[in-house]
N, C-alpha and C positions, 0 to 999 in steps of 0.2 A: 504494500500500500504506500502510495506517495505521501510524504509528510506535507501537511497543510500549514502554511505560515500566514498569520493575519498581521497586516501592517496598519497601524493606527496613526494618522498624522493629519494636521490641518493644512498642509501644503499639497501641491499637486506634483511638482517635478521630482522631488526626492523619493516619494513612495513609488512613483512610476519607474524610476531608475532602479530602485531596490527590487521591485517586482520583476523587472526585465532580467536582472542579474540572477535572481532566485529561480525564475523559470528556466534560464539557461543551465542552472545546476540541477534541474529536475524536480524542483519543488512546485506544489500547487500554491498559489498565492491569492489572497483576497486583500483588497485595500478598502478601508473605511475612513471617513473623516471623523473628527472628534465629536461633532454634534450628534452623531448616531451611534457612537461607540458605547453602548450600554452593556452591562453584564449579560442581559438577555440575548443580545445579538451575538456576543462571544459564545454563549452557550449554544445558540442555534448554529453558528458556523463551525463549532467544535474544532478549533485549530489545535495543532500540536505545539505551536509556539507563537508568541506575540512579539512583534517589534513595535515598540511604543515610543513616540516622540514625547519627551517630558514636558516641553513647552507647547501647550495647545491653547487655542483661542477660546473655545466654548466651555471647556473644563480644564482641569489641570491633570497632568500625568499622575501626580500624587493622589488626587481624588479617585481617578480611574483605577489606579493600582489598589488603593484601599478597598474600593468596591469589589474588585476581582478577588482579592484575598479574603474578604469577608464572606464571599460566596463559596469558600473552600475550593476555589479554582486551583487546580494543580498544574495549570498550563504555565510553562516557563515564560518569563518576560525578559526581553532584552531592551533596555532603555537606551535611546539616543538623545543626547542633550548638548546644548551649547555651554552649559554651566559646568564648572568643576567644584568639587568640595561639597557644598550643601546638598546638591542633588544626589550625589553618590551616597552620602550618609543617610539621607531620608529613604532612598530606594533600597539600600541594604537593610535598613531597619524593617522595611516591609517584606523582605524576603527575596527581593530581586537580586540576582547573582551577577549580572553583567550590565555595566553602563559603558557606553561608547561616547566619546566626546566628538562633536562635529568640528572640523571635518574628520571623518574616520575613513580608514581603508576598507574597501569592500571585502577584502580578504579577512580582515579582523571580524567583520560581521558574520561572514560565512563560517569561520572557525568557532565563533560563539554559538551559532545555530547548531552546527554539527555536534559540539560538545553537549549542549543541553538536550538535543534529541537522543543522543547516545545514552546520556545519563538517565533520561526519562524511560527509555527502553529497559535499562538495567533495573530501575526501580520497579517497573511493571513485572519483570521476570521474578524478582524477589518476592513481591506480594502474591504472585500466583503460586509460588512454592510454599508460602506460609500456611 
């Protein structure tokens, strides 16, 4: 089964570029803007991983992360941000394991995605055996 990546951003060009690169790597990709990125949509799309822009216009990445974590969402989240320091700390406190600062290398995003998807599969195998 092809991994499904959900990209949540309030911009147009960066998410399209990310989607194009991820498609080329064999991923299924959905893009949504921040004003429709509700936990119910995430549940409906059922992504294997979320790439989330921390700075959104209609909501904040912080609020969206909190909502997703409160819903016991086990989907790994990779944060992309222009900020350093405060954003990283807040994201880590919420359970996000990867923050990439813009501009980032696509290779770094791909490595983070591969890492989290591999780790997620390992967790699933462990819970099936239990």
